[in-house]
N, C-alpha and C positions, 0 to 999 in steps of 0.2 A: 408480975402477972404479965408483962408485957411479950415476955419472952413465949408464954401461954399463949398468948395472944396471936404472935406471928405465926407460931407451931396451925394453930387455928387455922389460920387463913389460908397456909398451905396447903392443910387438908383438904379444904374444901375448892381447890381449882380445880374443876372438872376433868378426867383424864383425857378428853379430848381436845384440850386446848393444850395438852404436853405431845410432843413429836418424840417417837422412839424411834429411833435407830440402831441396831443392834451395834455392838462394839465390834464384831468380828467384820461387818458387812463387808463385803470386797468386793464392791460395785453398785453402779446405781440398782434402782428395782425396775427391773425390763418390761416393755413392754412391748406389746409387736409391730405396734403404729410407732414407737418411737425407734425402732430397731429400722424399721422396714423405711424410713426414712432416713436415717444416716444412712446405711446400707447403701440406697439409691445411691444417694450423695459421695460415695464412694470414700466415707470415711474407713478407719482402721478400728474395727470394734473387737473386743475381748469378752467372750460368753464367760461366766462361771457359772456352770449348773453344782447346786450347793446345798445339801442340804445339812439343819440344824445337828444333829446330830452324829454328823460323820467326824469322824478325827482325821481323816485325811483333808476334809474339805477346811477344817479349820488349822491344819500344817500351811495347806497353801495361800488361806485368807493369808498370811505376814507376809509372803513373797510378793501377791498381788497386791495387796495394799501397800508395800515399797514401794511398785514401779505405779500405781498409781498416785502416788504422792511424789514421783521423780520427776522433774523438769523436762528428761527425755522423753516420758510418754505424755507429756500434755496435749498431744493430739488425738490419743488414744483414749475413746471412751471403752469405759470397764461396766458391761451387765452383770448382774447376779439374780440367775433365775433357779426358785425355789423348786426344789426335786419334787417334795410333797405337795405344793398348792398349785404349781404352776405345770400341772400336767400336760395342759394343750402346748407350751411352750419347749417342755422338756422330749415329746414327740416331733415338734417342728425339728427340733436340732437333733433328730434320731439317735437319743442317748438312752440308751438304758438303764445308764446307772449313775450315782453323783459323782463329784471330785472330778467331772471333765471339765477343760480347758480347749475352747474352741477363738481360731483367731480369725479374724475375717478383715481381706482387703481389699479395696476396688469391686466389692459388691460380688464378693467371691469366697468362700472358705479355701483357707489358705495351709490350716492344721489345724491338727486337734491331738492332744493326750488325755490318757487317763487313769487316775489314782497316783498322778508323781509326787510324792514326797521331797525329795533330795532336792534342798535350796538351791546347790548350784545346777542340778538339771534343770528344775522348774524356770530358773533365771535367763538361761539359754532358749528355752520356748518363748519365755515373753520376749525376748529381743527380737524374734520374727518379725512384732508388731509394729519395729521403728520402720522408719524407712530407708 
């Protein structure tokens, strides 16, 4: 009976009280305001234009998450832009497709790549975000 009551208690938690972050998320949720602020401050930023249904994006997530969790990238801010739901941001970054990675340093875009899947090439690209 106690087990049944615990299960019932869990089922009655409102969904709004739970925080759902996709397990694959490679970066914080993008907002134009936060990007503009950090970019104006000269922070190094990596933008990942991502789609839930994109196999290449999911392959990129592995390398991007590894970089995000690495101490050498601790000063780099990673944002994920949702290709399907954040169309204004996609247009702002002049991205015609998903699976785009863009590096900003000192307020300027320094490089971008599209649909790169090779782990070594992706790591080499991300290394450009380091000082």
